[in-house]
C-alpha angles and dihedrals in degrees: 000000000000119000120219128202122213141163131218104216127190106225089200086067098035103033094178096051093118094054089042090054090048091052089056093042090242122148119235136192132192110243093209112093111259140280093060120174118226096256092057093039089061092060099033128114116249132207106224133186109240119221112179096258093053091047090054090051093051095043090055092060117104095208136084095266099149138268144287125235142176127223141168092216129090121258095259092060092047093046092054090052094047090052092051090049091061087079123061130167137224120223111267094015118095093191114101118241120215111244121203092200090151088076102094090222091055098046090059094043088053097046092045093058096040123100116231096269089049091050090054089052092051091048094046106159092354116105099189136014124203136183132185100188138082084000132008102237138147134189129186132190124198109234110248136169106255114210094219108013117200116254095198138012113253116183126203119232090260094049093046093049092051091054091043090052090054090049089055091050090050092049093051090050091050092047090048089054090052092049092052086076090068110126094216112088113254118251122251088248093055107026096160098034090247094129092050092048092050093048094045095051094042095049096044089050091052088053091053097257096132107143109110095224091050092054092047089049091057090048090052090049089053089055096046092047095040095241097164102182142008094264089058093057105126116250090236091057091047092052094047097046097043094053092115095180088075127065113268096237091050091054092051094047090048091052092047091050091051092049095042093237134134129257117238118244 
């Protein structure tokens, strides 16, 4: 049977992935279930055919753009599985939880906490998964007939917390990268903005501002308004963001509207 090679690419990290795929005459499909409006399409993951030249381009990127995999199944079968994998569940909670498994840091966090039957569910029609950033790593599973294959991925409290912890680490790294664009020189005590990023994420989370794009929006506002550390956060921002009686996203959008900024996608 033929083996196919694909990539799952986060368009939020590689905004030009569609034109890049076109340049290499590679087909691509949005992983989000259609219809997808333009705003979400710009930050969606995409399944992309992977000719050698495009693979070289992606592997050279030093950013969490996604992962590569091999499969013996056609794109339609793989796409259906990737869409199903966007939803995972926590034991005792019937509500689905959105899973950003297409972040290469998350796919390994997920696979590392999964038991073998769960790993087979995550792989689905994929036979091997490979990443180049932030770590070069590959994992393969031999296709087998599972007596009672899982129909959904249900994580225990411990498994879920481990993945959540990795998500928090990722978020702090991403916020730190945003804050490095601050025009004010960093202090000797926080040369790489890591302390500010940690404090910003931790405090916003305590206030109930937990949506990733909301937190990144505040980080971007800090850059555009030259807020170089937590102590320099304007009192008006503090009052707006800590107003816990209001939804977190509403507080962020209100602050952005008052400052004339733009909300992150």
